[in-house]
N, C-alpha and C positions, 0 to 999 in steps of 0.2 A: 871644511868648515873657516870662517873667516873667526881669529882670535878677538876678543874685546872686553873693555871693564864696561860691567852693566851699574847704571847709577840710577835711582829714584828720585827726582823730585820732590820734596816734599811742601813746598810752596813756590809761587809764582818767583818770588824774590829766590830762592835756591837754584831756579832754573834758569835766570837771567845771570846771576854769578856763574854759576858754570859755566854758560856758555860763553861769558867774556872772557874765562880764563882760558877755556879751550873751544874758542870757535871756529876752526878749521878742521878739528879730529874728531866731532862730534857731531854723531845722527840723532835722530828725534825720532821717538817711538811713541805714536799714538794710539791708531789701532793697530799697527805691523801686519796688516793683509798684504804689503807690498816689502816694507823692510826686512821682516821674516824670509821670504823669498829670495830677496836680493842677498842676506846673509849666508845662506843655504847654500845657493849658486856661485858663492864667489864674485858676484857682479863688480862692472865697474864704480860701481857709485859708493860702494865700500871699502874700495883697495886703499885708501888713506883714514879709514874709523881705525880708532883708539877706541872712543867711546860710544854708548847707547843712552843717553838720557830720557829714561821715561816718564814722560810728562802724563797718561793717562788718567792719574789721580786726582788732577789741578780742577775740581768741579767749579772752581770760576771760569775756565775756559767751554764750558758745556752750556746748551740751552739757545732757544728762541725765543725772542720777544720783538714786542714793537712798540714806537714811542715816536708820536707826532708824524705819523704816515710812512716811518724807517722800519725796517726790518732787522735786526742784527741776528746773527747764527752765529755763536761762539765755533771755533775752530777745532774742537772735541765734539761736536753733534756729528753723532753717525747717520749713515743716509738712512739707517730704518727710523730713528726720531724725525727727521726731516721729511723723507716721504709719507708717515703718518700723523704728523703735525696740524690741526686742524688750520691753524695760522697761515701756512705753507698753501696749503690747499685751496683755502680760498684767495690769497691775496698775491700767491706766487705758483698757480698749480703747474707751471712748466717745470718748476724746482722739485716739486713733489712727485710728478712723473719719471725726470730724470734718476733723482734718488732711487726710485725704486724698482728701476732697471741697471744698478750696477750689481754685476755679481750675481751671487744667490744669497739665500737668507742669511747664512753663516758671515760673511763680507759685507753683507749692512749692518747686519748687527754690530760688527767691530770696525769695520770702515769708517773713517771723517771724512766728513765734508770738508777741514783745513790740510789735512793730507791728499786729497783727492788733488788739489790747488798746487799744492806745494813739489806733487809727483811730476808736475809740470805735463801728464801725457796728453800727446795731442786727441786722443779720444775719448779721455775723461768726459762721462756722462754728466754729472755734476757743473763741470767746468763749462761747457756748452752752455749751459742754461743759465749759467750767474752772468754769462758774456752778455745774453739778450735782455736779462736783467740790470745789465749796468752797473755791474755790483763792484765795489770797492773793497778793500783788503784794509786791516788793520794791523801795523806789527809795534811789539815792543823791545825794546832790548834795557840792559842798565843804563844807556845812553839815551833815552827818552823816547817817544812814538812815532809813528809817521803813518801816513794815509796814504794808499795808492790803486788808482784803476786799475782793477784786475787786466786789462788789455794790457795796457803798459807793463806788467809783472811780467806776462808770458813773453821769453825770446823765443825760444824753440823748442823741438822734442826733448824732453826731461832738462831741460832750462830754463831758470827761472830770474828774476833780480832780489831775491832775498839777499840779506846783507847779515855777513858772518857775525854771532852774535845776536842774532834778531830771532824770536817767535811770532809767528803768525798768531793771533789771539782772537778776531774777529771775523765776520765777513758781514757788509750792509747791503743794502738795496733800498729803494722807492717800492711801497708797496703798490700793487697795480689800482689804479682807478676805475671804478665804473664803468668809464669808456673803452677800457685797454681790456683786450683778451687776448690767451697764448696757448701756444702750443709747442710739444717737443716729439720728433721722432727719430727712432734708431733704427740702422741698417746694421744687420748681425747675420752672421751665418747660419742661426738659429735663434727661436725666438726668447731662448733664456740660458743665464748661465755662458752669455757671448761678449766679448769686445766689440765695442763699433766699428764697423768696416767706415761707416760713413754716420754723423748724426744733423741733427739742423732743430734749432729753437727757434720761436718767432713771438716777439710782443706787437702788437698790433693796436693802433688806438680808432676809434671812428668817430664822426660828430656827422649826422645829419647824412649818414650813409657815405661819407667821402672818408677816405685813408689819409689821419693827417699825422700819423705819425706811426713809424715802425722802426723796430730795430731786428736785424735776421742775423743769426750766428751761424756757423759752421763748424767742425770737426772733424779732425781723422782727412782731411782732404787737403789743407794746407800746413807746413811747418808746426804751426799752431791753432787753438782755436782763434775765430777772428770774427768781423761783422762783415758782413758784405753789401757793402756803400751803393753800389750800383742799383741792384736792387733794391735796396731802401728808398731810393730816390725815384726810382722808377713806379714805386708803388703810392707813394705820398702823393695828395692831391687828386686821386683818382679812385672812382668807384669800383670796386671789386669784384668787376664781371669776368668772366672767361679770356677775354682778351687782353685785359688790363694783369690778370694774373699771369697769364702764359708767355705776356712779354717782358713783366719785370724780373721772373723767376728764368726767364732765359740768359738774364745777363749773369747767373749762378756759376754755370760754366766758362763762361768768356772770362768772368774775376779768380776763379781756381787758373784757370790757364796764365793769365796774365804773372802772379802769384808764382807759380811750381815752375810755368814752362812746358813744353810738350815730352811725356815720357812716356815708358811702353804702356802705362796704366792711364793714361789719359784717353784712348778712346772707348774704354769702360766708365771712368769718372765722369767725364763731361755731361755725357747723357743722365746717369744717374744722380750726378748732385742736383740738376736742373729738375728732375722729377720728385726729388726728397725735398727739396726747397720749396716746389709749389703744393705739394702734400701737405707740407708743415703748414704752409701759411693758410691754405682750404681749411686744414683744420683748425688754427685759431680765428679765423672769420666764419667756425661755423659752416659749411659748405661741405654739403654731401656729394 
């Protein structure tokens, strides 16, 4: 097992100062559901690690709140807390569902939303939902603060744009309004304790029966989670009848191939992603 020095941060300031002194050789311990596994397996992500900085006791990085129509989730909020939060269930139900499908009860009780984001896994349930919610990330360090759209933070599998010395402190997004509905759907090898083979999130806004806005996200189908712009544009301005949904969601497979190219798995993934996205959109619209 990889040998390292364990440091527990007593305050946010202590965490910033330690990361400033050791920006490249420190890994952050929040819930530990991924980091502990990496350490035990001597994974590539810990090969240069000299220090583990435990921030799990920093209560200021926990909690969920709403102000002026914006929902803020502390980076240390667990999946269980997000899934069971009445505010998330009412104002961002797709995120509540996604967080409720992460791993098993033990993982959800320890794993954090912030950790799920920073791991940059292409199949992370909460990330796909947060992309559909158009979430922003808030980072802080000894040098100051910055805000980054989640979509631009994600680079590719297990790679992100976090800067040396930074901590992800919170995630924010607009609460869904009365005209917006949402859904999250996950395809796994089994119904529980499964990593997503593919997943999808949808936020649909309708006025007078017409789709006025749509945000459709997918995970585990491309190098990272992303929005499906062609699907969105084909939905907007139309009534959500069977023809419109079939035509719009048919673009999902085309978009995936444009991004990834044709590979050995394309024959399977292309029709599956079309069906998955269509089911997700139908669930968001309440279509049985």
